[in-house]
ROPA-697825 format. One record per residue (C-alpha): z, x, y; residue number from 1. Coordinates in pm, 1 decimal. Layout:
z	x	y	pos
Z	X	Y	NUM;
...
This chain:
z	x	y	pos
11629.7	17985.8	-7289.5	1;
11550.5	17874.8	-7638.0	2;
11764.4	17998.5	-7923.9	3;
11617.0	18296.8	-8121.1	4;
11721.2	18126.7	-8426.3	5;
11530.3	17827.1	-8356.0	6;
11245.0	18016.3	-8287.1	7;
11268.5	18192.9	-8616.6	8;
11291.0	17896.8	-8792.2	9;
10969.4	17755.2	-8640.4	10;
10787.6	18082.7	-8754.4	11;
10927.8	18065.0	-9093.5	12;
10844.7	17683.5	-9130.0	13;
10481.8	17795.8	-8974.2	14;
10421.9	18098.9	-9213.3	15;
10603.3	17951.5	-9507.9	16;
10720.1	18298.2	-9540.2	17;
11040.5	18487.3	-9442.2	18;
10834.2	18824.3	-9462.9	19;
10538.0	18689.9	-9241.3	20;
10780.2	18557.6	-8988.4	21;
10952.1	18871.1	-8955.6	22;
10619.5	19056.6	-8874.7	23;
10532.8	18795.4	-8656.1	24;
10831.8	18816.2	-8439.9	25;
10861.1	19207.6	-8484.8	26;
11201.5	19166.7	-8680.0	27;
11338.9	19277.4	-9010.0	28;
11366.8	19034.3	-9289.0	29;
11714.9	19088.6	-9331.5	30;
11755.5	18998.4	-8941.2	31;
11550.3	18656.5	-9009.4	32;
11755.8	18565.7	-9313.9	33;
12088.8	18626.1	-9149.2	34;
11946.5	18386.6	-8852.0	35;
11862.0	18131.3	-9084.7	36;
12219.1	18168.8	-9267.3	37;
12385.9	18126.2	-8917.9	38;
12210.5	17809.0	-8851.5	39;
12303.3	17689.4	-9192.2	40;
12669.3	17753.6	-9130.3	41;
12652.7	17600.0	-8780.7	42;
12497.2	17268.8	-8912.0	43;
12646.7	17287.2	-9256.3	44;
12301.1	17236.8	-9418.5	45;
12015.1	17430.7	-9585.5	46;
11708.0	17465.6	-9370.5	47;
11476.9	17581.3	-9680.5	48;
11426.4	17523.9	-10024.0	49;
11192.3	17690.8	-10285.6	50;
10967.6	17435.6	-10459.0	51;
10827.7	17671.5	-10742.7	52;
10706.4	17971.2	-10539.8	53;
10674.7	17776.9	-10236.9	54;
10910.1	17785.5	-9933.4	55;
10960.9	17456.0	-9772.9	56;
11193.1	17294.7	-9506.1	57;
11445.6	17048.9	-9615.4	58;
11520.7	16715.1	-9445.9	59;
11754.8	16898.7	-9229.9	60;
11513.3	17175.7	-9150.7	61;
11231.5	16937.3	-9064.8	62;
11470.4	16749.2	-8820.0	63;
11576.6	17071.9	-8668.5	64;
11213.4	17214.2	-8656.5	65;
11122.2	16890.1	-8435.2	66;
11411.8	16980.5	-8200.1	67;
11309.8	17322.7	-8189.2	68;
10969.8	17255.4	-8102.3	69;
11070.9	17034.3	-7807.9	70;
11286.1	17295.8	-7700.8	71;
10999.0	17524.2	-7700.7	72;
10785.7	17298.2	-7502.0	73;
11033.3	17219.3	-7251.9	74;
11095.1	17593.1	-7193.3	75;
10718.7	17658.4	-7140.6	76;
10689.6	17372.5	-6899.1	77;
10999.9	17470.6	-6696.6	78;
10865.7	17817.2	-6647.9	79;
10505.3	17671.2	-6545.0	80;
10674.7	17452.0	-6282.9	81;
10900.1	17733.3	-6143.2	82;
10614.4	17949.0	-6128.8	83;
10418.0	17646.6	-5957.5	84;
10679.7	17666.2	-5652.7	85;
10504.9	18009.0	-5542.0	86;
10165.1	17871.0	-5583.5	87;
10231.8	17521.2	-5420.3	88;
9975.0	17410.7	-5679.9	89;
10083.7	17190.9	-5950.8	90;
9906.6	17257.4	-6280.2	91;
9862.6	16961.5	-6506.2	92;
9702.4	16953.5	-6840.2	93;
9677.5	16660.6	-7000.8	94;
9501.3	16508.5	-7314.1	95;
9348.1	16168.2	-7407.6	96;
9187.7	16024.0	-7726.6	97;
8839.5	15990.9	-7759.3	98;
8803.0	15627.4	-7613.8	99;
9037.0	15660.6	-7343.1	100;
8886.2	16004.4	-7228.8	101;
8523.5	15940.3	-7287.5	102;
8522.7	15562.8	-7183.1	103;
8844.0	15428.0	-7016.3	104;
8930.1	15671.6	-6780.0	105;
8577.2	15830.7	-6720.4	106;
8484.6	15616.6	-6421.2	107;
8782.0	15706.6	-6201.9	108;
8851.5	16077.8	-6274.9	109;
8698.8	16160.3	-5960.6	110;
8917.5	15941.3	-5802.2	111;
9200.6	16102.3	-5983.1	112;
9119.1	16437.5	-5849.4	113;
9089.8	16282.2	-5447.8	114;
9435.1	16125.6	-5508.0	115;
9622.4	16437.7	-5596.8	116;
9452.1	16714.3	-5445.4	117;
9772.8	16948.9	-5490.5	118;
9696.1	16905.9	-5882.4	119;
9467.0	17118.8	-6095.2	120;
9397.8	16884.9	-6382.4	121;
9265.6	17014.4	-6698.0	122;
9161.4	16756.3	-6971.0	123;
9167.1	16757.8	-7343.8	124;
8981.6	16493.6	-7528.0	125;
9075.3	16511.1	-7909.8	126;
9222.2	16249.6	-8161.9	127;
9554.4	16125.0	-8209.7	128;
9673.7	16403.8	-8438.1	129;
9574.1	16698.9	-8304.0	130;
9699.0	16545.5	-7928.6	131;
10041.7	16513.3	-8036.6	132;
10066.1	16830.8	-8201.2	133;
9947.1	16984.0	-7865.4	134;
10219.8	16780.7	-7694.5	135;
10471.3	16903.4	-7926.5	136;
10393.7	17259.4	-7841.8	137;
10369.3	17234.2	-7517.2	138;
10022.4	17295.4	-7476.8	139;
9969.8	16991.6	-7276.4	140;
10217.6	16803.1	-7047.5	141;
10146.8	16448.2	-7145.1	142;
9875.9	16255.5	-7350.0	143;
9733.0	15901.7	-7304.4	144;
9712.8	15760.7	-7685.1	145;
9522.9	15483.4	-7822.6	146;
9654.3	15536.8	-8194.2	147;
9985.9	15512.1	-8336.1	148;
10277.3	15751.8	-8306.3	149;
10655.1	15764.1	-8336.6	150;
10759.0	15602.7	-8032.6	151;
11116.6	15682.8	-8059.9	152;
11055.4	16071.1	-8034.9	153;
10885.0	16027.7	-7677.7	154;
10900.9	15890.9	-7343.8	155;
10607.3	15624.3	-7300.1	156;
10476.9	15408.4	-7074.6	157;
10222.6	15103.9	-7173.4	158;
9886.8	15134.5	-6959.8	159;
9723.5	14836.1	-7100.4	160;
9640.8	14666.8	-7437.2	161;
9285.8	14669.9	-7589.7	162;
9097.9	14472.6	-7854.5	163;
8986.9	14656.3	-8152.6	164;
8660.9	14445.4	-8255.5	165;
8372.3	14472.7	-8520.1	166;
8047.2	14561.1	-8356.7	167;
7694.1	14501.7	-8500.0	168;
7310.3	14580.3	-8394.2	169;
7188.6	14273.7	-8201.9	170;
6942.6	14227.0	-8496.9	171;
7178.9	14244.9	-8785.1	172;
7225.5	13927.8	-8958.2	173;
7579.6	13932.1	-8900.1	174;
7537.7	13920.3	-8528.4	175;
7365.1	13578.2	-8585.0	176;
7728.2	13428.0	-8702.6	177;
8002.8	13331.5	-8442.7	178;
8269.7	13411.5	-8667.4	179;
8292.5	13572.5	-9049.8	180;
8536.3	13637.2	-9311.0	181;
8660.3	14010.7	-9376.6	182;
8502.4	13946.8	-9744.4	183;
8151.2	13889.3	-9570.0	184;
8148.2	14241.7	-9444.2	185;
8273.5	14446.5	-9757.8	186;
7895.7	14460.2	-9885.3	187;
7810.7	14666.3	-9571.4	188;
7787.6	15000.2	-9494.6	189;
8106.1	15088.4	-9228.1	190;
8081.7	15364.5	-8972.3	191;
8433.8	15451.7	-8905.6	192;
8600.9	15785.1	-8719.8	193;
8736.3	16089.3	-8878.8	194;
9094.8	16115.4	-9036.6	195;
9321.6	16180.5	-8797.8	196;
9194.0	15942.9	-8560.2	197;
9408.2	15697.3	-8395.6	198;
9135.3	15425.8	-8424.4	199;
9085.5	15511.4	-8799.4	200;
9472.4	15450.4	-8874.0	201;
9458.5	15141.3	-8693.9	202;
9207.7	14980.1	-8933.3	203;
9315.2	15123.8	-9243.1	204;
9661.9	14952.8	-9163.4	205;
9495.7	14627.4	-9059.0	206;
9293.6	14670.6	-9410.8	207;
9615.8	14717.2	-9596.5	208;
9782.0	14405.4	-9434.2	209;
9478.7	14230.3	-9627.2	210;
9527.5	14420.4	-9943.6	211;
9195.1	14579.7	-9864.0	212;
9133.5	14958.9	-9796.6	213;
8812.1	15152.7	-9668.7	214;
8742.0	15201.6	-10048.7	215;
8661.9	14814.6	-10037.4	216;
8338.9	14851.7	-9846.8	217;
8028.6	14953.0	-10008.3	218;
7980.6	15258.9	-9824.4	219;
8179.2	15449.2	-9554.5	220;
8030.1	15716.0	-9315.4	221;
8265.8	15916.1	-9107.6	222;
8155.1	16016.7	-8764.4	223;
8384.4	16219.3	-8483.0	224;
8154.4	16115.1	-8226.2	225;
8178.8	15761.2	-8048.6	226;
7844.3	15746.5	-7914.9	227;
7702.4	15861.8	-8256.1	228;
7873.8	15581.8	-8372.4	229;
7741.2	15340.9	-8148.1	230;
7379.9	15473.8	-8201.4	231;
7374.4	15450.7	-8563.5	232;
7503.0	15099.3	-8510.5	233;
7240.4	14998.5	-8274.1	234;
6958.4	15131.0	-8505.4	235;
7122.8	14889.3	-8790.0	236;
7276.5	15181.7	-9000.1	237;
7589.2	14985.0	-9058.2	238;
7863.7	14800.0	-8901.8	239;
8167.2	14941.9	-8710.2	240;
8493.8	14880.8	-8559.2	241;
8601.1	15037.4	-8227.3	242;
8801.2	14958.6	-7912.2	243;
8592.2	14717.5	-7670.2	244;
8635.2	14965.3	-7398.4	245;
8414.0	15208.9	-7592.5	246;
8133.7	14940.0	-7629.9	247;
8138.6	14782.2	-7281.7	248;
7811.6	14907.1	-7181.4	249;
7607.8	14815.2	-7490.0	250;
7801.2	14489.8	-7517.7	251;
7689.0	14414.9	-7154.4	252;
7340.3	14507.0	-7185.0	253;
7310.1	14311.7	-7537.5	254;
7233.5	14612.6	-7768.3	255;
7546.7	14561.4	-7924.1	256;
7726.0	14240.0	-8048.2	257;
8098.6	14156.7	-8108.2	258;
8142.1	13957.0	-8390.0	259;
8461.4	13768.8	-8441.1	260;
8640.7	13836.7	-8782.6	261;
8843.8	13539.8	-8878.1	262;
9230.9	13623.3	-8901.1	263;
9166.8	13999.9	-8862.9	264;
9226.3	14043.1	-8476.6	265;
9339.5	14394.1	-8394.8	266;
9504.0	14452.8	-8041.6	267;
9659.9	14780.1	-7970.6	268;
9841.2	15003.9	-7705.0	269;
9697.1	15244.0	-7486.0	270;
10010.0	15430.7	-7384.5	271;
10113.4	15696.4	-7133.2	272;
10318.7	15982.1	-7364.9	273;
10537.9	16249.1	-7269.5	274;
10825.0	16481.1	-7452.5	275;
11157.5	16358.8	-7331.5	276;
11274.1	16581.8	-7073.7	277;
11362.0	16498.0	-6684.6	278;
11228.2	16820.8	-6566.8	279;
10866.0	16724.6	-6600.5	280;
10917.9	16352.6	-6598.3	281;
10904.1	16326.6	-6198.3	282;
10555.7	16470.3	-6181.6	283;
10424.4	16287.6	-6458.3	284;
10511.8	15966.8	-6376.1	285;
10306.4	15964.5	-6043.9	286;
9980.7	16024.2	-6268.8	287;
10109.1	15763.0	-6502.2	288;
10133.7	15525.7	-6240.6	289;
9775.7	15581.0	-6101.1	290;
9647.3	15537.2	-6440.4	291;
9838.4	15231.0	-6507.5	292;
9690.5	15088.0	-6176.1	293;
9341.1	15173.7	-6290.5	294;
9349.6	15051.4	-6631.6	295;
9490.9	14709.4	-6575.6	296;
9234.5	14623.2	-6292.9	297;
């Protein structure tokens, strides 16, 4: 069972208020304050501080919050596993980032269900930021992530690597070139994913390594849907960067063209990610093995 003091710390951090946390947990404010004093005495460090009138976690408080979130997630999953002993049916909720969910694993989802008939799967497709938050809260058991995340804090397994490429319309003048320089692209309209997406972060980091940023482009258009991004690109409304997996069909049909950017090659990992916990690890690894086998073919 998770220590009530940790639950209180999470509530205070979430609400940025002792008063609101007390209401949320049906406790008195003195009781909440006493629990925080106990934590501070136990670890010898302050957990919260005020900056002006705003209540904020200290560095120690932030570390303890991460631990508390993991503890709550593990408790939730343990209860679900024990509950599953009665039904003999395993509930598996997992998430996938957009490229992986909509393109990489979509062709073999039906085979996944056939391979694990005793599992009841629920799939959430979202960006990296939101999926990692769901994972930390125990709302999903694992995630298939194409973006960047703090690997040291999780159990991970590499599923595959995938190139992150420049695509254009087949009629775009850039498509006629065998190779271009990054500087050749800066006067173009760039179509990119929304903030919080793993693919956007990868592009931003690659640009930063070249002392460039998204603002270096003439115009930037944000889209939360990969299919719309591809359609806009095919119609010549701009250029885009995305994982090759997301554009395989259109590249094969010649509707989109991959253009090589000199000294700007990007390859990233697709990872299976779960919180560090032996209780759920064995079940998840069966599914991880399935995905790994399919993605590497």
